A tleap script that builds the chain and sets N, CA, C and O, in Angstrom:
source leaprc.protein.ff14SB
mol = sequence {
  NMET ASP ILE ALA THR GLY GLY SER GLY VAL
  CYS PHE SER LEU HIE THR ARG LEU PRO PRO
  LEU SER PRO GLU GLN GLN GLN ALA ALA ASP
  ALA ARG LYS ALA LYS GLU ALA GLU GLU ALA
  GLN ARG GLN VAL GLU ALA LEU THR ARG ALA
  GLN ASP THR LEU ALA ALA ARG PHE GLY LYS
  GLY GLY GLY ILE SER ALA GLN SER SER PRO
  ALA GLN ILE PRO ARG LYS ALA VAL GLU ALA
  PRO GLY ASN ALA GLY PRO SER GLY GLY THR
  SER PRO SER ALA GLU ALA HIE SER GLY GLU
  ALA ALA ARG CLYS
}
set mol.1.N position { 0.816 -1.193 0.000 }
set mol.1.CA position { 0.000 0.000 0.000 }
set mol.1.C position { 0.854 1.248 0.000 }
set mol.1.O position { 0.501 2.242 -0.634 }
set mol.2.N position { 1.982 1.209 0.709 }
set mol.2.CA position { 2.831 2.386 0.804 }
set mol.2.C position { 3.424 2.739 -0.553 }
set mol.2.O position { 3.614 3.917 -0.856 }
set mol.3.N position { 3.716 1.747 -1.364 }
set mol.3.CA position { 4.292 2.002 -2.675 }
set mol.3.C position { 3.289 2.732 -3.555 }
set mol.3.O position { 3.660 3.665 -4.266 }
set mol.4.N position { 2.035 2.327 -3.519 }
set mol.4.CA position { 1.014 2.975 -4.333 }
set mol.4.C position { 0.821 4.418 -3.900 }
set mol.4.O position { 0.654 5.289 -4.753 }
set mol.5.N position { 0.839 4.694 -2.626 }
set mol.5.CA position { 0.668 6.059 -2.140 }
set mol.5.C position { 1.870 6.911 -2.528 }
set mol.5.O position { 1.713 8.065 -2.928 }
set mol.6.N position { 3.051 6.353 -2.412 }
set mol.6.CA position { 4.260 7.096 -2.782 }
set mol.6.C position { 4.296 7.387 -4.272 }
set mol.6.O position { 4.718 8.466 -4.688 }
set mol.7.N position { 3.861 6.438 -5.068 }
set mol.7.CA position { 3.836 6.629 -6.515 }
set mol.7.C position { 2.877 7.722 -6.917 }
set mol.7.O position { 3.173 8.502 -7.823 }
set mol.8.N position { 1.720 7.794 -6.253 }
set mol.8.CA position { 0.761 8.831 -6.608 }
set mol.8.C position { 1.254 10.191 -6.149 }
set mol.8.O position { 0.935 11.202 -6.774 }
set mol.9.N position { 2.031 10.241 -5.063 }
set mol.9.CA position { 2.604 11.505 -4.603 }
set mol.9.C position { 3.596 12.059 -5.604 }
set mol.9.O position { 3.667 13.270 -5.811 }
set mol.10.N position { 4.361 11.180 -6.224 }
set mol.10.CA position { 5.301 11.609 -7.254 }
set mol.10.C position { 4.537 12.125 -8.454 }
set mol.10.O position { 4.943 13.109 -9.073 }
set mol.11.N position { 3.470 11.494 -8.781 }
set mol.11.CA position { 2.664 11.899 -9.928 }
set mol.11.C position { 2.119 13.310 -9.725 }
set mol.11.O position { 2.120 14.115 -10.656 }
set mol.12.N position { 1.658 13.612 -8.526 }
set mol.12.CA position { 1.120 14.946 -8.262 }
set mol.12.C position { 2.217 15.997 -8.285 }
set mol.12.O position { 1.964 17.135 -8.681 }
set mol.13.N position { 3.410 15.652 -7.877 }
set mol.13.CA position { 4.481 16.641 -7.861 }
set mol.13.C position { 4.959 16.972 -9.273 }
set mol.13.O position { 5.501 18.054 -9.502 }
set mol.14.N position { 4.770 16.073 -10.206 }
set mol.14.CA position { 5.163 16.345 -11.586 }
set mol.14.C position { 4.227 17.338 -12.262 }
set mol.14.O position { 4.619 17.987 -13.232 }
set mol.15.N position { 3.032 17.466 -11.782 }
set mol.15.CA position { 2.052 18.347 -12.410 }
set mol.15.C position { 2.058 19.752 -11.832 }
set mol.15.O position { 1.182 20.549 -12.165 }
set mol.16.N position { 3.005 20.074 -10.990 }
set mol.16.CA position { 3.056 21.427 -10.448 }
set mol.16.C position { 3.569 22.371 -11.516 }
set mol.16.O position { 4.269 21.963 -12.443 }
set mol.17.N position { 3.219 23.609 -11.376 }
set mol.17.CA position { 3.607 24.609 -12.364 }
set mol.17.C position { 5.017 25.110 -12.083 }
set mol.17.O position { 5.449 25.179 -10.932 }
set mol.18.N position { 5.712 25.452 -13.130 }
set mol.18.CA position { 7.037 26.029 -12.990 }
set mol.18.C position { 6.890 27.510 -12.647 }
set mol.18.O position { 5.875 28.119 -12.983 }
set mol.19.N position { 7.876 28.092 -11.989 }
set mol.19.CA position { 7.792 29.520 -11.694 }
set mol.19.C position { 7.900 30.319 -12.993 }
set mol.19.O position { 8.495 29.841 -13.958 }
set mol.20.N position { 7.343 31.509 -13.032 }
set mol.20.CA position { 7.429 32.312 -14.259 }
set mol.20.C position { 8.879 32.688 -14.565 }
set mol.20.O position { 9.725 32.744 -13.672 }
set mol.21.N position { 9.142 32.942 -15.831 }
set mol.21.CA position { 10.494 33.294 -16.251 }
set mol.21.C position { 10.856 34.678 -15.743 }
set mol.21.O position { 10.007 35.561 -15.624 }
set mol.22.N position { 12.130 34.842 -15.449 }
set mol.22.CA position { 12.605 36.166 -15.057 }
set mol.22.C position { 12.633 37.043 -16.310 }
set mol.22.O position { 12.610 36.515 -17.422 }
set mol.23.N position { 12.682 38.370 -16.157 }
set mol.23.CA position { 12.720 39.239 -17.345 }
set mol.23.C position { 13.898 38.923 -18.267 }
set mol.23.O position { 13.756 39.001 -19.487 }
set mol.24.N position { 15.054 38.570 -17.709 }
set mol.24.CA position { 16.214 38.237 -18.547 }
set mol.24.C position { 15.966 36.949 -19.326 }
set mol.24.O position { 16.301 36.851 -20.506 }
set mol.25.N position { 15.379 35.972 -18.657 }
set mol.25.CA position { 15.077 34.709 -19.325 }
set mol.25.C position { 14.027 34.924 -20.421 }
set mol.25.O position { 14.119 34.329 -21.495 }
set mol.26.N position { 13.037 35.767 -20.152 }
set mol.26.CA position { 11.994 36.049 -21.142 }
set mol.26.C position { 12.593 36.750 -22.362 }
set mol.26.O position { 12.233 36.436 -23.497 }
set mol.27.N position { 13.508 37.702 -22.133 }
set mol.27.CA position { 14.154 38.401 -23.245 }
set mol.27.C position { 15.010 37.429 -24.054 }
set mol.27.O position { 15.025 37.488 -25.284 }
set mol.28.N position { 15.713 36.546 -23.376 }
set mol.28.CA position { 16.542 35.563 -24.079 }
set mol.28.C position { 15.674 34.622 -24.909 }
set mol.28.O position { 16.028 34.276 -26.036 }
set mol.29.N position { 14.539 34.211 -24.350 }
set mol.29.CA position { 13.638 33.321 -25.092 }
set mol.29.C position { 13.055 34.040 -26.305 }
set mol.29.O position { 12.945 33.456 -27.384 }
set mol.30.N position { 12.677 35.322 -26.127 }
set mol.30.CA position { 12.140 36.091 -27.256 }
set mol.30.C position { 13.199 36.288 -28.335 }
set mol.30.O position { 12.904 36.184 -29.526 }
set mol.31.N position { 14.434 36.572 -27.916 }
set mol.31.CA position { 15.516 36.747 -28.890 }
set mol.31.C position { 15.776 35.451 -29.646 }
set mol.31.O position { 16.003 35.470 -30.855 }
set mol.32.N position { 15.742 34.321 -28.933 }
set mol.32.CA position { 15.959 33.029 -29.584 }
set mol.32.C position { 14.855 32.739 -30.592 }
set mol.32.O position { 15.128 32.252 -31.689 }
set mol.33.N position { 13.603 33.037 -30.226 }
set mol.33.CA position { 12.489 32.807 -31.150 }
set mol.33.C position { 12.604 33.696 -32.379 }
set mol.33.O position { 12.322 33.258 -33.495 }
set mol.34.N position { 13.023 34.963 -32.175 }
set mol.34.CA position { 13.179 35.878 -33.312 }
set mol.34.C position { 14.299 35.395 -34.230 }
set mol.34.O position { 14.172 35.447 -35.453 }
set mol.35.N position { 15.398 34.923 -33.634 }
set mol.35.CA position { 16.515 34.413 -34.431 }
set mol.35.C position { 16.099 33.179 -35.226 }
set mol.35.O position { 16.465 33.042 -36.394 }
set mol.36.N position { 15.339 32.282 -34.603 }
set mol.36.CA position { 14.861 31.080 -35.302 }
set mol.36.C position { 13.906 31.448 -36.430 }
set mol.36.O position { 13.927 30.818 -37.487 }
set mol.37.N position { 13.067 32.463 -36.216 }
set mol.37.CA position { 12.138 32.899 -37.263 }
set mol.37.C position { 12.899 33.497 -38.438 }
set mol.37.O position { 12.543 33.257 -39.592 }
set mol.38.N position { 13.954 34.282 -38.156 }
set mol.38.CA position { 14.772 34.849 -39.236 }
set mol.38.C position { 15.469 33.741 -40.021 }
set mol.38.O position { 15.518 33.786 -41.250 }
set mol.39.N position { 16.000 32.762 -39.325 }
set mol.39.CA position { 16.676 31.648 -39.990 }
set mol.39.C position { 15.696 30.848 -40.851 }
set mol.39.O position { 16.035 30.428 -41.957 }
set mol.40.N position { 14.499 30.645 -40.348 }
set mol.40.CA position { 13.484 29.933 -41.131 }
set mol.40.C position { 13.125 30.726 -42.387 }
set mol.40.O position { 12.929 30.148 -43.456 }
set mol.41.N position { 13.041 32.054 -42.253 }
set mol.41.CA position { 12.729 32.890 -43.415 }
set mol.41.C position { 13.868 32.814 -44.442 }
set mol.41.O position { 13.611 32.750 -45.644 }
set mol.42.N position { 15.137 32.822 -43.970 }
set mol.42.CA position { 16.266 32.698 -44.894 }
set mol.42.C position { 16.235 31.355 -45.618 }
set mol.42.O position { 16.539 31.281 -46.808 }
set mol.43.N position { 15.868 30.299 -44.902 }
set mol.43.CA position { 15.802 28.975 -45.530 }
set mol.43.C position { 14.698 28.927 -46.576 }
set mol.43.O position { 14.870 28.321 -47.634 }
set mol.44.N position { 13.565 29.562 -46.289 }
set mol.44.CA position { 12.466 29.600 -47.260 }
set mol.44.C position { 12.904 30.353 -48.508 }
set mol.44.O position { 12.619 29.925 -49.627 }
set mol.45.N position { 13.602 31.482 -48.319 }
set mol.45.CA position { 14.066 32.257 -49.473 }
set mol.45.C position { 15.089 31.473 -50.283 }
set mol.45.O position { 15.059 31.514 -51.513 }
set mol.46.N position { 15.994 30.760 -49.617 }
set mol.46.CA position { 16.991 29.958 -50.332 }
set mol.46.C position { 16.321 28.828 -51.106 }
set mol.46.O position { 16.710 28.541 -52.239 }
set mol.47.N position { 15.329 28.190 -50.515 }
set mol.47.CA position { 14.599 27.126 -51.203 }
set mol.47.C position { 13.863 27.675 -52.419 }
set mol.47.O position { 13.847 27.049 -53.479 }
set mol.48.N position { 13.259 28.837 -52.261 }
set mol.48.CA position { 12.539 29.444 -53.379 }
set mol.48.C position { 13.500 29.767 -54.517 }
set mol.48.O position { 13.184 29.524 -55.682 }
set mol.49.N position { 14.683 30.318 -54.189 }
set mol.49.CA position { 15.671 30.616 -55.236 }
set mol.49.C position { 16.116 29.340 -55.942 }
set mol.49.O position { 16.240 29.323 -57.167 }
set mol.50.N position { 16.358 28.272 -55.185 }
set mol.50.CA position { 16.792 27.012 -55.796 }
set mol.50.C position { 15.711 26.441 -56.703 }
set mol.50.O position { 16.009 25.948 -57.791 }
set mol.51.N position { 14.463 26.502 -56.265 }
set mol.51.CA position { 13.368 25.984 -57.093 }
set mol.51.C position { 13.192 26.833 -58.351 }
set mol.51.O position { 12.923 26.297 -59.426 }
set mol.52.N position { 13.341 28.153 -58.227 }
set mol.52.CA position { 13.235 29.019 -59.399 }
set mol.52.C position { 14.355 28.730 -60.390 }
set mol.52.O position { 14.132 28.734 -61.600 }
set mol.53.N position { 15.559 28.479 -59.880 }
set mol.53.CA position { 16.681 28.159 -60.755 }
set mol.53.C position { 16.421 26.866 -61.517 }
set mol.53.O position { 16.662 26.794 -62.722 }
set mol.54.N position { 15.931 25.850 -60.822 }
set mol.54.CA position { 15.630 24.577 -61.482 }
set mol.54.C position { 14.495 24.721 -62.486 }
set mol.54.O position { 14.530 24.114 -63.556 }
set mol.55.N position { 13.496 25.515 -62.148 }
set mol.55.CA position { 12.383 25.713 -63.076 }
set mol.55.C position { 12.852 26.438 -64.329 }
set mol.55.O position { 12.397 26.135 -65.432 }
set mol.56.N position { 13.762 27.396 -64.163 }
set mol.56.CA position { 14.289 28.111 -65.333 }
set mol.56.C position { 15.158 27.193 -66.180 }
set mol.56.O position { 15.161 27.288 -67.408 }
set mol.57.N position { 15.897 26.301 -65.520 }
set mol.57.CA position { 16.792 25.413 -66.263 }
set mol.57.C position { 16.024 24.354 -67.035 }
set mol.57.O position { 16.330 24.093 -68.199 }
set mol.58.N position { 15.035 23.744 -66.406 }
set mol.58.CA position { 14.339 22.628 -67.028 }
set mol.58.C position { 12.987 22.991 -67.594 }
set mol.58.O position { 12.378 22.170 -68.281 }
set mol.59.N position { 12.507 24.149 -67.341 }
set mol.59.CA position { 11.218 24.570 -67.868 }
set mol.59.C position { 10.082 23.862 -67.172 }
set mol.59.O position { 10.268 23.184 -66.162 }
set mol.60.N position { 8.925 24.032 -67.722 }
set mol.60.CA position { 7.744 23.434 -67.114 }
set mol.60.C position { 7.406 22.092 -67.741 }
set mol.60.O position { 6.306 21.574 -67.546 }
set mol.61.N position { 8.328 21.535 -68.482 }
set mol.61.CA position { 8.068 20.236 -69.094 }
set mol.61.C position { 7.465 20.431 -70.471 }
set mol.61.O position { 7.000 21.517 -70.815 }
set mol.62.N position { 7.480 19.401 -71.225 }
set mol.62.CA position { 6.943 19.482 -72.570 }
set mol.62.C position { 5.927 18.399 -72.796 }
set mol.62.O position { 5.792 17.467 -72.003 }
set mol.63.N position { 5.238 18.530 -73.855 }
set mol.63.CA position { 4.268 17.512 -74.211 }
set mol.63.C position { 4.936 16.478 -75.090 }
set mol.63.O position { 5.974 15.924 -74.728 }
set mol.64.N position { 4.356 16.219 -76.226 }
set mol.64.CA position { 4.877 15.227 -77.158 }
set mol.64.C position { 6.220 15.679 -77.726 }
set mol.64.O position { 7.051 14.840 -78.073 }
set mol.65.N position { 6.444 16.977 -77.825 }
set mol.65.CA position { 7.694 17.470 -78.390 }
set mol.65.C position { 8.896 17.103 -77.528 }
set mol.65.O position { 10.027 17.124 -78.013 }
set mol.66.N position { 8.674 16.765 -76.256 }
set mol.66.CA position { 9.777 16.403 -75.374 }
set mol.66.C position { 10.224 14.960 -75.584 }
set mol.66.O position { 11.257 14.563 -75.046 }
set mol.67.N position { 9.485 14.169 -76.344 }
set mol.67.CA position { 9.856 12.780 -76.576 }
set mol.67.C position { 10.904 12.692 -77.681 }
set mol.67.O position { 10.930 13.524 -78.588 }
set mol.68.N position { 11.748 11.703 -77.602 }
set mol.68.CA position { 12.765 11.482 -78.621 }
set mol.68.C position { 12.130 10.858 -79.847 }
set mol.68.O position { 11.231 10.024 -79.745 }
set mol.69.N position { 12.602 11.268 -80.988 }
set mol.69.CA position { 12.093 10.644 -82.209 }
set mol.69.C position { 12.792 9.299 -82.383 }
set mol.69.O position { 13.898 9.113 -81.875 }
set mol.70.N position { 12.173 8.364 -83.087 }
set mol.70.CA position { 12.810 7.049 -83.277 }
set mol.70.C position { 14.163 7.142 -83.981 }
set mol.70.O position { 14.997 6.253 -83.811 }
set mol.71.N position { 14.401 8.192 -84.765 }
set mol.71.CA position { 15.687 8.325 -85.451 }
set mol.71.C position { 16.805 8.650 -84.465 }
set mol.71.O position { 17.969 8.372 -84.750 }
set mol.72.N position { 16.480 9.232 -83.315 }
set mol.72.CA position { 17.496 9.613 -82.340 }
set mol.72.C position { 17.844 8.480 -81.372 }
set mol.72.O position { 18.834 8.584 -80.649 }
set mol.73.N position { 17.066 7.417 -81.339 }
set mol.73.CA position { 17.302 6.309 -80.424 }
set mol.73.C position { 18.284 5.349 -81.067 }
set mol.73.O position { 18.133 5.040 -82.249 }
set mol.74.N position { 19.285 4.861 -80.341 }
set mol.74.CA position { 20.232 3.905 -80.926 }
set mol.74.C position { 19.515 2.648 -81.418 }
set mol.74.O position { 18.498 2.246 -80.854 }
set mol.75.N position { 20.039 2.046 -82.449 }
set mol.75.CA position { 19.398 0.893 -83.086 }
set mol.75.C position { 19.236 -0.266 -82.102 }
set mol.75.O position { 18.236 -0.980 -82.175 }
set mol.76.N position { 20.171 -0.476 -81.195 }
set mol.76.CA position { 20.077 -1.585 -80.257 }
set mol.76.C position { 18.906 -1.413 -79.297 }
set mol.76.O position { 18.361 -2.397 -78.796 }
set mol.77.N position { 18.516 -0.164 -79.041 }
set mol.77.CA position { 17.431 0.085 -78.104 }
set mol.77.C position { 16.069 0.013 -78.779 }
set mol.77.O position { 15.047 -0.109 -78.104 }
set mol.78.N position { 16.050 0.088 -80.097 }
set mol.78.CA position { 14.787 0.071 -80.830 }
set mol.78.C position { 14.377 -1.367 -81.081 }
set mol.78.O position { 15.199 -2.197 -81.468 }
set mol.79.N position { 13.117 -1.656 -80.862 }
set mol.79.CA position { 12.617 -3.005 -81.115 }
set mol.79.C position { 12.543 -3.241 -82.623 }
set mol.79.O position { 12.115 -2.371 -83.382 }
set mol.80.N position { 12.960 -4.405 -83.031 }
set mol.80.CA position { 12.920 -4.737 -84.448 }
set mol.80.C position { 11.478 -4.750 -84.929 }
set mol.80.O position { 10.594 -5.209 -84.206 }
set mol.81.N position { 11.226 -4.262 -86.122 }
set mol.81.CA position { 9.841 -4.227 -86.610 }
set mol.81.C position { 9.259 -5.627 -86.739 }
set mol.81.O position { 9.885 -6.524 -87.305 }
set mol.82.N position { 8.067 -5.801 -86.213 }
set mol.82.CA position { 7.367 -7.071 -86.313 }
set mol.82.C position { 7.854 -8.124 -85.338 }
set mol.82.O position { 7.427 -9.275 -85.424 }
set mol.83.N position { 8.718 -7.776 -84.430 }
set mol.83.CA position { 9.245 -8.752 -83.489 }
set mol.83.C position { 8.980 -8.246 -82.075 }
set mol.83.O position { 9.587 -7.266 -81.643 }
set mol.84.N position { 8.088 -8.902 -81.359 }
set mol.84.CA position { 7.749 -8.446 -80.019 }
set mol.84.C position { 8.508 -9.173 -78.938 }
set mol.84.O position { 8.545 -8.703 -77.801 }
set mol.85.N position { 9.114 -10.297 -79.246 }
set mol.85.CA position { 9.791 -11.085 -78.221 }
set mol.85.C position { 11.287 -11.112 -78.439 }
set mol.85.O position { 11.788 -10.572 -79.426 }
set mol.86.N position { 11.992 -11.731 -77.534 }
set mol.86.CA position { 13.446 -11.829 -77.708 }
set mol.86.C position { 13.789 -12.812 -78.825 }
set mol.86.O position { 13.052 -13.758 -79.101 }
set mol.87.N position { 14.910 -12.558 -79.445 }
set mol.87.CA position { 15.324 -13.477 -80.515 }
set mol.87.C position { 16.518 -14.272 -80.021 }
set mol.87.O position { 17.531 -13.700 -79.617 }
set mol.88.N position { 16.401 -15.561 -80.054 }
set mol.88.CA position { 17.471 -16.429 -79.583 }
set mol.88.C position { 18.334 -16.903 -80.729 }
set mol.88.O position { 18.009 -16.692 -81.897 }
set mol.89.N position { 19.424 -17.540 -80.390 }
set mol.89.CA position { 20.317 -18.081 -81.408 }
set mol.89.C position { 19.762 -19.375 -81.965 }
set mol.89.O position { 18.756 -19.895 -81.482 }
set mol.90.N position { 20.429 -19.891 -82.988 }
set mol.90.CA position { 19.965 -21.129 -83.614 }
set mol.90.C position { 20.562 -22.366 -82.946 }
set mol.90.O position { 20.006 -23.458 -83.056 }
set mol.91.N position { 21.696 -22.200 -82.252 }
set mol.91.CA position { 22.294 -23.370 -81.590 }
set mol.91.C position { 22.003 -23.295 -80.093 }
set mol.91.O position { 21.974 -22.204 -79.525 }
set mol.92.N position { 21.789 -24.438 -79.451 }
set mol.92.CA position { 21.510 -24.421 -78.013 }
set mol.92.C position { 22.752 -24.014 -77.231 }
set mol.92.O position { 23.881 -24.247 -77.663 }
set mol.93.N position { 22.528 -23.415 -76.096 }
set mol.93.CA position { 23.659 -22.989 -75.270 }
set mol.93.C position { 24.269 -24.193 -74.553 }
set mol.93.O position { 23.628 -25.234 -74.407 }
set mol.94.N position { 25.491 -24.038 -74.116 }
set mol.94.CA position { 26.171 -25.116 -73.405 }
set mol.94.C position { 25.533 -25.347 -72.042 }
set mol.94.O position { 25.527 -26.471 -71.540 }
set mol.95.N position { 24.999 -24.294 -71.445 }
set mol.95.CA position { 24.372 -24.442 -70.137 }
set mol.95.C position { 23.114 -25.297 -70.212 }
set mol.95.O position { 22.816 -26.051 -69.286 }
set mol.96.N position { 22.385 -25.181 -71.300 }
set mol.96.CA position { 21.141 -25.917 -71.422 }
set mol.96.C position { 21.370 -27.422 -71.456 }
set mol.96.O position { 20.502 -28.196 -71.052 }
set mol.97.N position { 22.524 -27.831 -71.931 }
set mol.97.CA position { 22.773 -29.257 -72.092 }
set mol.97.C position { 23.937 -29.750 -71.254 }
set mol.97.O position { 24.473 -30.830 -71.505 }
set mol.98.N position { 24.323 -28.986 -70.284 }
set mol.98.CA position { 25.488 -29.401 -69.489 }
set mol.98.C position { 25.184 -30.659 -68.674 }
set mol.98.O position { 26.097 -31.437 -68.396 }
set mol.99.N position { 23.951 -30.875 -68.292 }
set mol.99.CA position { 23.595 -32.082 -67.554 }
set mol.99.C position { 23.759 -33.318 -68.409 }
set mol.99.O position { 24.258 -34.339 -67.937 }
set mol.100.N position { 23.345 -33.238 -69.658 }
set mol.100.CA position { 23.487 -34.376 -70.565 }
set mol.100.C position { 24.948 -34.667 -70.849 }
set mol.100.O position { 25.339 -35.831 -70.934 }
set mol.101.N position { 25.761 -33.631 -70.997 }
set mol.101.CA position { 27.174 -33.820 -71.295 }
set mol.101.C position { 27.885 -34.486 -70.114 }
set mol.101.O position { 28.789 -35.298 -70.307 }
set mol.102.N position { 27.482 -34.147 -68.919 }
set mol.102.CA position { 28.114 -34.742 -67.736 }
set mol.102.C position { 27.734 -36.216 -67.588 }
set mol.102.O position { 28.527 -37.003 -67.070 }
set mol.103.N position { 26.525 -36.606 -68.039 }
set mol.103.CA position { 26.090 -37.983 -67.911 }
set mol.103.C position { 26.727 -38.898 -68.942 }
set mol.103.O position { 26.863 -40.093 -68.680 }
set mol.104.N position { 27.115 -38.400 -70.084 }
set mol.104.CA position { 27.658 -39.239 -71.169 }
set mol.104.C position { 29.069 -39.583 -71.013 }
set mol.104.O position { 29.633 -40.279 -71.857 }
savepdb mol mol.pdb
quit
């Protein structure tokens, strides 16, 4: 029973109010808040400048004109006409038949 009473006493002491700040502490807190607000404003301005620079460099994007024409794509990257799947060789690979070779 004593433990429960002691525990509740600690709980009540945690909810007490702190004394008000002294004038020096209040001024220091206000100065810190003002400094943090100025720094946040500088960060917002720097972010805005960076975003404006990127927007000027890359523009707002393009429609169909932004796509590459088939003549500009390397031949290896272009799918062969009329062929939708991969094209294999005419001779089987050594890996495909390595089990048979080991058994013979």
